[in-house]
C-alpha positions as CSV (number, residue, x, y, z in Angstrom):
1,L,-27.3,21.1,-25.5
2,R,-30.5,21.0,-23.8
3,T,-33.9,21.5,-25.0
4,A,-37.3,22.7,-23.8
5,N,-38.9,18.9,-24.0
6,S,-35.9,17.0,-22.8
7,P,-34.5,17.1,-18.9
8,T,-30.9,15.8,-20.5
9,T,-28.1,17.8,-21.0
10,F,-25.0,16.6,-22.8
11,W,-21.9,18.1,-24.3
12,L,-19.8,17.2,-27.3
13,R,-15.8,18.4,-27.0
14,A,-12.8,18.0,-29.3
15,S,-9.4,19.3,-29.0
16,Y,-5.8,19.0,-30.5
17,G,-2.7,19.7,-29.1
18,E,1.0,19.6,-29.7
19,G,3.7,19.2,-26.8
20,F,7.5,19.5,-26.4
21,K,9.7,18.2,-23.5
22,A,13.3,18.8,-22.5
23,P,15.4,15.9,-20.9
24,S,15.7,16.8,-17.3
25,L,19.1,17.2,-15.6
26,Y,18.9,13.8,-13.8
27,Q,17.8,12.3,-17.1
28,L,21.0,14.0,-18.9
29,H,23.5,13.6,-16.0
30,S,22.8,11.2,-13.4
31,T,23.9,7.7,-13.2
32,Y,21.6,6.6,-15.5
33,G,22.0,9.8,-17.9
34,N,22.9,10.3,-21.4
35,L,23.9,13.5,-22.9
36,A,22.9,12.5,-26.5
37,L,18.9,12.5,-25.6
38,K,16.8,14.6,-27.7
39,P,13.7,16.3,-26.6
40,E,10.3,14.7,-26.7
41,S,7.7,15.8,-29.3
42,A,3.7,14.8,-29.3
43,K,0.9,15.5,-31.5
44,S,-2.5,14.4,-29.7
45,W,-6.3,14.6,-30.3
46,E,-9.1,13.9,-28.3
47,V,-13.1,13.5,-28.7
48,G,-15.6,13.0,-25.8
49,L,-19.2,13.3,-25.1
50,A,-20.8,13.3,-21.7
51,Q,-24.4,13.6,-20.7
52,K,-26.6,14.3,-17.5
53,L,-29.3,12.2,-16.8
54,L,-31.9,12.2,-13.7
55,D,-32.4,15.8,-13.4
56,G,-28.6,16.3,-13.0
57,R,-27.8,13.4,-10.6
58,M,-26.3,11.1,-12.9
59,Q,-23.6,12.0,-15.6
60,I,-22.0,9.0,-17.9
61,G,-19.1,10.4,-20.2
62,V,-16.7,8.5,-22.4
63,T,-13.7,10.0,-24.6
64,G,-11.5,8.6,-26.8
65,F,-7.7,9.8,-27.8
66,R,-5.0,9.3,-29.7
67,R,-1.1,10.5,-29.0
68,T,1.8,10.1,-31.2
69,T,5.1,10.9,-29.7
70,R,8.7,11.2,-31.3
71,N,12.0,10.9,-29.3
72,L,10.0,9.7,-25.8
73,I,12.6,9.6,-23.0
74,N,12.4,6.3,-21.6
75,L,14.5,4.1,-19.1
76,V,15.9,1.1,-21.1
77,S,18.2,-1.8,-20.2
78,C,21.8,-2.1,-21.3
79,F,21.4,-5.1,-22.4
80,G,21.1,-5.5,-26.1
81,N,21.9,-1.9,-26.3
82,S,25.2,-0.2,-27.2
83,A,25.7,2.7,-24.5
84,P,29.0,3.8,-23.0
85,L,29.6,3.1,-19.4
86,C,26.2,1.8,-18.8
87,T,25.6,0.1,-15.2
88,G,22.3,-1.7,-15.9
89,F,19.8,1.0,-17.4
90,Y,19.9,4.2,-19.0
91,Y,17.7,6.9,-20.4
92,D,17.5,7.0,-24.2
93,N,14.9,7.8,-27.0
94,V,12.3,5.9,-28.5
95,G,11.6,6.6,-32.0
96,V,8.2,6.9,-32.3
97,T,5.3,6.0,-30.1
98,L,1.6,5.8,-30.2
99,A,-0.9,5.8,-27.5
100,K,-4.9,5.4,-28.1
101,G,-7.4,4.5,-25.7
102,I,-11.0,4.9,-24.2
103,E,-12.1,6.3,-21.0
104,A,-15.6,6.0,-19.6
105,E,-17.3,7.5,-16.4
106,V,-20.2,7.4,-14.3
107,K,-21.3,9.7,-11.6
108,L,-24.3,9.3,-9.5
109,R,-25.5,11.3,-6.7
110,P,-28.9,9.3,-5.6
111,V,-29.3,12.1,-2.5
112,D,-27.7,14.9,-1.8
113,A,-25.6,13.0,0.8
114,L,-24.5,10.4,-1.2
115,A,-21.9,10.2,-4.1
116,F,-20.7,7.2,-6.3
117,D,-18.0,7.6,-9.1
118,F,-16.9,5.0,-11.5
119,T,-14.1,5.4,-14.0
120,Y,-12.5,2.9,-16.8
121,S,-10.0,3.1,-19.3
122,H,-8.2,1.2,-21.5
123,V,-5.0,2.4,-23.3
124,Q,-2.7,0.8,-25.6
125,A,0.8,2.4,-25.8
126,Q,3.3,0.9,-28.2
127,D,6.9,1.5,-29.8
128,R,6.0,2.0,-33.4
129,A,9.2,0.1,-34.6
130,T,8.7,-3.1,-32.7
131,G,5.2,-3.3,-31.8
132,Q,5.9,-4.0,-28.2
133,D,3.9,-2.2,-25.3
134,L,5.7,0.5,-23.8
135,L,7.1,-0.6,-20.1
136,R,4.9,0.0,-17.1
137,R,2.0,1.2,-19.0
138,P,-1.1,-1.1,-17.9
139,R,-3.8,-1.2,-20.6
140,T,-6.4,-1.3,-18.0
141,R,-7.7,0.9,-15.1
142,A,-10.6,1.1,-13.0
143,Y,-11.7,3.1,-10.1
144,A,-14.9,2.8,-7.8
145,G,-15.6,5.4,-5.2
146,M,-18.2,6.0,-2.7
147,D,-18.5,9.1,-0.2
148,Y,-21.1,9.6,2.2
149,T,-22.0,13.1,4.1
150,W,-23.5,12.2,7.7
151,P,-26.2,14.6,9.5
152,C,-23.7,15.3,12.3
153,G,-21.0,16.4,9.4
154,L,-19.2,13.3,9.1
155,N,-17.7,12.9,5.9
156,T,-16.9,9.2,5.1
157,G,-15.4,7.3,1.7
158,A,-14.4,4.2,0.4
159,S,-12.7,3.5,-2.9
160,V,-11.1,0.8,-4.7
161,S,-8.6,0.7,-7.5
162,L,-7.8,-1.9,-10.0
163,Q,-4.9,-1.9,-12.4
164,G,-4.3,-4.3,-15.0
165,E,-0.8,-6.1,-15.6
166,S,2.1,-4.5,-17.6
167,A,5.1,-5.2,-19.3
168,D,8.7,-4.3,-17.7
169,V,12.3,-5.9,-17.9
170,D,14.5,-7.7,-15.3
171,D,18.0,-7.1,-14.4
172,F,19.4,-8.7,-17.7
173,G,17.1,-7.1,-20.1
174,A,14.4,-9.7,-20.4
175,R,11.0,-8.8,-20.9
176,V,8.7,-9.7,-17.8
177,Q,5.1,-8.9,-16.7
178,N,4.0,-6.7,-13.4
179,D,0.9,-8.4,-12.1
180,G,-2.3,-6.5,-11.9
181,Y,-3.8,-5.7,-8.5
182,A,-6.4,-4.1,-6.7
183,L,-6.0,-1.5,-3.9
184,A,-8.9,-0.5,-1.1
185,D,-8.9,2.6,0.6
186,L,-10.9,4.2,3.3
187,R,-10.9,7.7,4.4
188,L,-13.2,10.4,6.6
189,S,-13.1,13.9,7.9
190,Y,-14.9,15.8,10.3
191,P,-15.2,19.6,10.6
192,L,-13.8,21.6,13.5
193,G,-15.4,24.6,13.3
194,A,-15.0,27.1,10.2
195,H,-11.2,26.9,9.9
196,A,-10.0,23.2,10.8
197,E,-10.7,19.7,9.7
198,L,-9.9,16.6,11.6
199,Y,-9.0,13.9,8.9
200,G,-7.8,10.2,8.7
201,R,-7.2,7.6,6.1
202,I,-6.2,4.0,5.8
203,E,-4.6,3.1,2.1
204,N,-3.8,-0.3,1.0
205,L,-6.7,-1.5,3.4
206,F,-6.1,-5.1,2.7
207,D,-2.2,-5.2,2.6
208,T,-2.0,-6.3,-0.9
209,H,1.4,-7.1,-1.9
210,Y,2.3,-5.5,-5.9
211,E,5.0,-4.0,-7.8
212,T,4.6,-1.1,-10.4
213,V,8.2,-1.7,-11.4
214,Y,9.6,-5.0,-11.4
215,S,11.3,-6.4,-8.2
216,Y,10.5,-2.9,-6.3
217,G,7.9,-3.5,-3.5
218,Q,5.2,-0.7,-2.7
219,P,4.1,0.2,0.5
220,G,1.7,-2.1,2.4
221,R,-1.3,-1.2,4.6
222,T,-0.9,2.6,5.7
223,A,-3.0,4.7,8.1
224,T,-2.7,8.5,8.5
225,A,-4.3,11.2,10.9
226,G,-4.1,14.7,11.5
227,I,-5.8,18.0,11.4
228,R,-6.0,20.7,8.4
229,L,-5.8,24.3,8.9
230,K,-8.0,26.4,6.4
231,L,-6.9,30.3,6.3
């Protein structure tokens, strides 16, 4: 909505959806497979508000959502469960799960060459029967990014991603916590005419040691460079 006497513009949106997901061949027939899996079904809704300020150079938004899933397909531990021929973990259905939360974002472009992007989300995903958090679903995530285009055409950027701790299980089925972590990345690109671009990026700049799955390490510092062709 926009009025003649106000330089601000805002949008209000709402949606409702239903989803269906059949188990994959891997979830049915792999070493961790379960032929008794039922398909997932979900119902969700969300409501969001966004507003532009400062003659369109700034945008803020917030969205709230809620999703109920029945027969969620999840990897679970054999310990404490009855599963034939189980070898540590297997796929099984979680009766009813509930995910609800809020997401917020701020985008700012003080000048044409410089852009900032900030996002934050808080999501609570739980098994309705036990009240426990679902595995490997961190409650909090945040992102901050900055991009700048130099007069020579060089594009540079940097970002920081933060993720809160999440619940998991060890090899014996006991619940544990994956620690939260922060990752910093750098990127650049330079056009080589109309149909090519030189690019480079460094991921996990500070070589942070972190795990998204208990006892499974993630890549350390990684550098990549190359040329992209545009047809």
